[in-house]
N, C-alpha and C positions, 0 to 999 in steps of 0.2 A: 048337772054334774056337781059334785061336792067340791070343797076347796082342796081335798086330798087327790082329786082326779088328776090334775096336771102333774102333780109331784109323782104319782104312781107311774104315769106314762113316761115321764123323764127317767125315772129309775129303771123302768123296764127297758127303755131304749139303750141306756148305758150298759145294762147287764148283757143285752144281746150283742152290743158292740164289743164288749170285753171278751165275751165267750167266742164270738165270731172271729175277732182279731186274733185271739189265742189259737183258735183252730187253724186259721190261715197261716199264722207264723209257724206253727208246728208242722203244717203240711209242706211248707217250702224250705224249712231249715234242714240242711243235710244232717243226718245222724253222724255220730263219730265214725261208725263203720263206713258210711259213704265217703266221708272226708278222707279217711285213710285209703280207701280204694282209689279215689281220685289222685291222691299223691303217688300211689303205686303205679297207676296207669301212666301218669305224666313221666315218671322216672323211666319206665320201660320204653315208652315211645321215644324219649330223648336218647336213650342208650341204643335203641335200634337204629336211629338215624346216624348216630356217631359211628357205629360199626359199618353201616352202608357207605358213609362218606370215606371211611378208611379203605374199604375195598375198591371204591371208584378210583382213589388216588393210587393204589397199588396197580390197578389196571392201566392207568395212564403211564406209569413208569415201565410196565412190561406188557404191552397190549397183545403180544404174540404168544405169550406163555401163561399169563395169569388166568386162573379159573376161579370164579366166585363160588362162595358157599351157597347154602339154601336159606330161604327166608325162615324156615322152621328152626334151623340151628341158630340163626342170629337172634330170633326171639327167645330161645331157650337161654342163650348166653346173656342176653339183656336181663332176663328174669333172675339169673344167678347173681348178676351184678347188683340188681335191686335188693336181693336178700342181704348182700354184704353191706350195702350202703344204707339200708333201712332195717336194721336188725330188730327194731322195736315193733315192726309191723309183720303181720302174718301174710307174706306175699303169696304163699301157695294155697291159702284157705279158699274154700268154695264160698262165693259171695254173689248175691243177686243184683248188686248195684254196679254192674260193669258198664263202663262208658260205651255208648253205641256209636263209636267212631272208629275209623280205620287206625290201625297201629302205625300206619305210614303217613298220617295226616300232617305231621310236622315237616315232612321232607318228600312230598309226593313227586315233584319233578325229578329230584335226585334219584328216587327209588325207581322211576321209570327207566332212567338211563342205566341204573345198576342191573335191572332185570334183563337188559339187552346184552350184558356182558356174558361171554360163554360160560356156562355153568359146569362145574365138576360133576353135577348130577342132572343131566338134561331130561331124564325121565320124569322129574318133578316139575318141569317148566309150566305146563298148562295149569296144574293145580296151584302153583305159586301165583300165576296171573289172576286166577279166580280168588284166591285168598286175599290178595292185595286189592281186590275190587277193581281191577283194570280190564277185565273181560266179563261178560255175563256168565253166571254159574250159580250153583247152589250155595249162596253165601248167607250167613246168619244175619248180617246187617246190610243196610242199603249201601249201594256202591257210591263212593265219592266221585265227583266229577274229575275227569282228567285235567291236569293242569297245563294243557297245551292246546293248540288249534286243531289237532288231528280229529277232535270230536266234531268240529264244525265242517271239516272236509270229509266227504265220502270218498273212500279209497278202495280200489279194486286191483287185484294182482293175479296174473297167471304165471305160475312157476313150473318150468319143465326141466327135467333132468333125464338125459338119455345115456345110459351106460352099456346096456346089453345088446350091442350090435353083433350080428352074426359074423361080420367081418370086421376085424380091428375093434374089439370092445374097449371101453374106457373105464378107468377105475373110479373116478371121483364124481362124475356128474350127478348121480343120485344123491350122494352125500351133500354136494353143493346145493341141490334143490331143497333137500330136507332142512338144512341150516338156514337157507335164505327164506324159506316159508315161515319158519319159526320167528325169525327176526321181523319179517313184514307183518305178521300177525300182531306182534308186540307194538308195532308202529301204527296200528289202526287200520290195516288193510284187510279187506275181505279176500281171502286167498283161496284159489283153486290150484292144487298141486298135482301134477301129472308126472309119473315115473315111467321111463321106458316106453314112450309113446310110439305106436305105429302110425302110419300115414292117416288112417281114419281117425284115430284119437287126436292126432295133432290138428287136423283140419277142424274137427268138431269142437275142440277146446278153444281154438282161436276164433271160430265163428261165434261161439257163445260169449266169449270175452267182448268181441266187438258189439254184440247185441246188448249186453248188460252195461257197457260203458256209458250208455246214454243217460243213466240216472246217477252217475258218479262224477266227482270233480277231478279225481286223479286216477289215471290208469297206468299200470306198470306191467311189462312183460319181461321175465327173466328166463333165459335159456342157457343150459349147460349141456354140451354134447358136440357131435360132429357138425360142422358147417363148411360150406364150400362156395367159392365165387365162380360163377359161370356166365360169360358174356355180359359182364357188368352188373349182374344181380347176385344177391346173397341168398343162399338156400340153407334152411335147416334140414338136417337129414334124420328121418325117423329110423327106428331100430330095425324095421323090417325091409329097409331099402335093398333092392337087388340091382345094383348099378353095374350093368355089364359094359356100358360105355357112357360117355359124357352126355349123350342125347337123352339118357334116362333121367338126368338131374331135374329138369323142369317138371317132369311127370311124377317122379317119386319124391322129390324134395318139396319144401314149402318156401316160397319167395317172401322173406320177411319184409322186404320193401313194400310189397302190396298192402301189408297190414298197416304199415306206417302211413301210407297214402290214405287209406280208408279211415283210419282212426283220426287223422288230422282234420278231417272234415267236420268233426264234432267241435262246435264252437266253445271257447272258453274252458277247454280242458287242459290239464297238465299231463303230458304223456312222457313216460320213461321207458326206454328200451335198453336192456342190459344183456349183452350177448357174450358169453364165455364159450365161443363156438369155433374159433379158428385154431383147432387143436393140431398138435404135431404128429398125428397119426392119420394122414389123409386117406380118403377112400381109394384114390388112384395113386399108386406108388410109382408108376412108370408109364411112359408113353401117353402123357396127359397134357392137355393144353389149358386146363383150368389153372387159375392163379393161386399160388400159395396164400393162405389166409383169406380174409374177406376184403371187399372193396369199400372205398370210402362212401359214406352216406351223409347227405346233408339233411339235418333235422329241420322239419317244417316249423312254422311259428307255434310256440307253446310246447315244443317237444325237446327232449335230450336223448341222444343215442350214444351208448357207451360200448366199446369193444374191448376185449381182454388183451388185444394186441393191435399195433398200428396197422393200417392198411398194407397188405402184402406180407405181413409177418405171420408167423405161426405161434401158437401159445402152448405152454407146457401143461400136461395133465397133472404133474406133481407127484410127489411120493407120500404126502401126508393125507389127512382125511379129505381136505379140500384142495382144489387147484390153487396155484399161487395167486391168481387174480381174485378168485372168490374169497379166499382167506384174508387177503389184504383189504378187499372191499368191505367185508363184514366187520373187520376190526375198526375201520374208519367210520362206517355208517352207525356204529353203536356209540360213537363219541357224541356227547350232547352239543346242541346249538351249532351245528355245522351245515352250511349250505351244500347242496349236492355237488356243485362244481368244485368246492374245496375238498369234499370227500374223494372225488374222482382224481383230483390233482395229487393228493397224498397217496392214493392207491397206486397211481402211476409211478411215483417215486419209489415206493416200497417194492413193487414188482420189478422195476428196473434194477434196483440194488440187489434184490434176492436172486435175480437171474443173470447177473453180470452184464446187463444191458442187452441181452438177447431178446427180451420181451418188454415192450414198452406200451402199456395200455393207451388207448386213444378215446376221445369223446368229442362230440359236436353238439353244441347247445344253442337252441333258439328260444329258450324259456323267456317269457315276458315278465315273470315275477320270480321271487326267491322261493325255493322249495327246501324244507327241512324235514327229515324223517321224524323228528321228535317235536314238531310244532304243527 
């Protein structure tokens, strides 16, 4: 090799290093357009979270009347704010360098609580959950992980609303079931919703729930409709019941206590039973020995049982969309970071106040750990 050989090799190496380094630098350095889009995205995300926080605060002040807006409207309002505050940037331009992250990434836990607030436009609810990346759906970007423990817990729920009784129909149970199902889905439950169940549907749905419970950590049954106590047992009444006398109750009704006994045999499960069933339109209006309302139930270990009225009391169906009990329960369950016992205590206070003390919800808990709907 000549004396020029080493020098040429060194020069070649330096040239390759310079060119390669320049290519690497240019490949990772954001363009001005990318930098501007990152600034726009950051501003919009921040503004979306600010508006969500404002709506959550408004809900806390007026939980019974406040209705939240839609995620789409909040995003549009945030974009308009970005236009005003970033006048030098083309906020509306079409650009390829969009950040592949959720618009809610700065306030994910808060957004989950906000989505559970009653919406002024409930028809958009499922689409909002998908857009927010909180449930599976056809989303453009990968779903962010939920910022609570409900992902680790597998949750299943059976929701039943019986309104269309041939004798003494009820106004609200189907609405109660619909709204409860929506809430439970947002809280990470796999929900089966049954409306106006006859005895066959009621038995089949409960049997399937008991079978499926084996692979879940949390099981919840919610029932809204007629219920009656007979000889120390509580019976759910299907819509096709033809109760000519009290002896028909065990045959045509469903003993909810038997479900609790069977389900409690599943080890290390959290069981939640919510019964808005002791309505003030009893099947038997005269000459009956059945007790008004439902009878007390002792929850087995790992379970909590909640009634819309104290043992022996009857519950109002209400004049609004929901019964007084379910309306109050949903308003409290949507509040973030509340144990279920605290939710039920506040629900009891609200219902008692709203009914002048005529209806006082009751619950019995033997939970071995804390349960939160949003954790």
